[in-house]
N, C-alpha and C positions, 0 to 999 in steps of 0.2 A: 504494500500500500504506500502510495507516495503522498507527501504533503508539501505545501508551498509556504515558505517563509521569506518575505520580501522577494527579491529576484532569484533566490535559490530554490531549487526543488529537491526535497529529501526523498530519496528512493528507499533507503534502508538504514537503520541505526542499530549497531550492536555494541554491547559493553565488552571492552577489551581487558579492563582491569578495574577492581573495586576494593577499597579499604574503608576504614571508618571516616576518613577525611575527604577523599576524592573518588570520583569515578571517571574513567577515561573511556570515551565513546569513539567509535569509528562510524562516520557518516558517508554513505555513498550518495552523491548528489549530482545534480545537473547545475552547472554554474550559470551566471547571468548571460554568458555568451552561447549557451546551449551545449557546451562540452561536459563530458562526464568527469567527475573528480572524486577523490577520496579526501575527506576532511576529518582531522582529529580534533576532539573537543574535550577539555578537562572540565568536569562538572564538580564544583565545590559543594560540600555538605555543610559548610559554615559560611557566614559572611564575616569579613574582617571588620572589627570595630576598634578604632583608635581614639585615644583621649588626649586632647591638648589641655592638660591640667595647669591652670594659671593661678598663682597665689597673688596676694595683695601687693607684693613687691615686684610684680611683673616678671616673675621667674616661671619657667616651665620645668616639668619633670620628664626626664628621659630614662629609659632603661637600656642597659647594655647587655648583650648576650652573644654567644657564639651561635651562628646560624649554620646548621648542618649542611643544607643544600649548597651553600656558597663556600663552606669551610672558611668562613671569615667572621670576625667579631663585628657586631652591628650596633649602632646607637639608634634608638627609635623612640617614638611616643609609646607609652604603655598601650598594649593592644592584645587582642586575642580573637578567638573564634566565637561567633554567635550562631548556634544551630539554626537552621532555616525556620523551624517552628517556634523559636524563642523570640521574645521581645528584644529589639535592638538596644533600647536604653537600659533595660535590666542587665543585659549582657555587658554593656559598656561599664556600668556601675560595678558589676562583679569583677571584671578584668582590672579596673583601676584599683580596687581593694586588694585583689590577689597580688598584683605586681608592685604596688607602691605602699599599700596600707592606707591610702587616702580614701576618704569619702567626700562628697561634694553636695552642697545645698542647692546649687544652681547648675542646670544642664541645658545645653543648646546643641541641637543637631546642626553641624556647621557645613558639611559637604559630603557628597556621594561621588564615588569614583568607580569606574570599571577598570580592572587591572588585567593587563595582557588580553584585551578583548578580541584579539585575532585568534586566540586558541582556548580561551576559557570564559566562563560565565561569572567569574568571581566579582563580587561587589564589596567595596570598601566604604565604610561610613566613619567620618571623623566627628567627634563631639568635642565641645569646649566645656570643661568642668571648672566651676568657680566656687568661692566660699568653701575652701578646703579645710578638712579636719584630718590631722595626722593620726595614724594608727600603725599597727604591725602588718607587714606584708604576709601573704599566705601563699607562697610559691607552690606551684604544682610540682609533681615529681620529675618533670622534664625541664624545669626551669632552674637555671643558675644565673640569676640576674644581678646586675649592679645598678643601683639607683643613683642618678645624678640630677642635681637641681642647678639650672643655668639661667642667667638673665635672658629674656627673650631675644635680645639683640645678639647675644653670643650664640644661641641656638640657630638663629638665622644665618650667622656666619658659618656655622658647622654645615648647614645645607649648602651654602654657596662655595665652600672650599672642599666639599666632598667627604667630610667626616660623617654626615648623615646621608646615606644613599637609599634607604628604604623609601619607596615611592609614596606611600600613604603619609608617612611622617613628613617628608619634604613638601608634599602638596599642602598639607594642613598648615605647616609653618609659613610657607610662602603665601598662601591665601590670607592668613591673618595679617601678614605684613602689608599685602596689597590693600586690604580693607582699611588698615590703619592709615596708609598713605592717602587713600581716597577721602577718609574722614578729615584729614588735615587740609585737603584742598577745598573742602566745602565751606 
């Protein structure tokens, strides 16, 4: 049975690999030019939720950890996975508490992003968390995190000089800087 999505026609979809986090599908398709193609798609079982936690001194919280797929250490906003059936905000609140020990009285959904949209359906959502209360982190068994608190301007420099390479973290920090610049121009 075939189905049409935009200019693509799907002839057949099969699951090639499946684990608790992702499913890899193989799609036999007819492309927009009428030719037959094979398309691979990574289907995420979680959405990425990242938290730009801002304290009253205009500092943000970052977490550092070794990222296995890259075999590199990475500085990022606190973030984690929100199962598809779970509330995004509740997942963001849980991740902030787990990774930093922080809770926040004010939350704002700040931006949504599609990550690697040529091969995956992964959605990333960035929240801003304010009016922070400190507590103890509750790291998961796969987490070995370092928490760092930086002035926002320094975190921005970390994005610009390549010390922060995680796409969701960089996008959230850059967007906040842009919005602040726009507010100054008004």
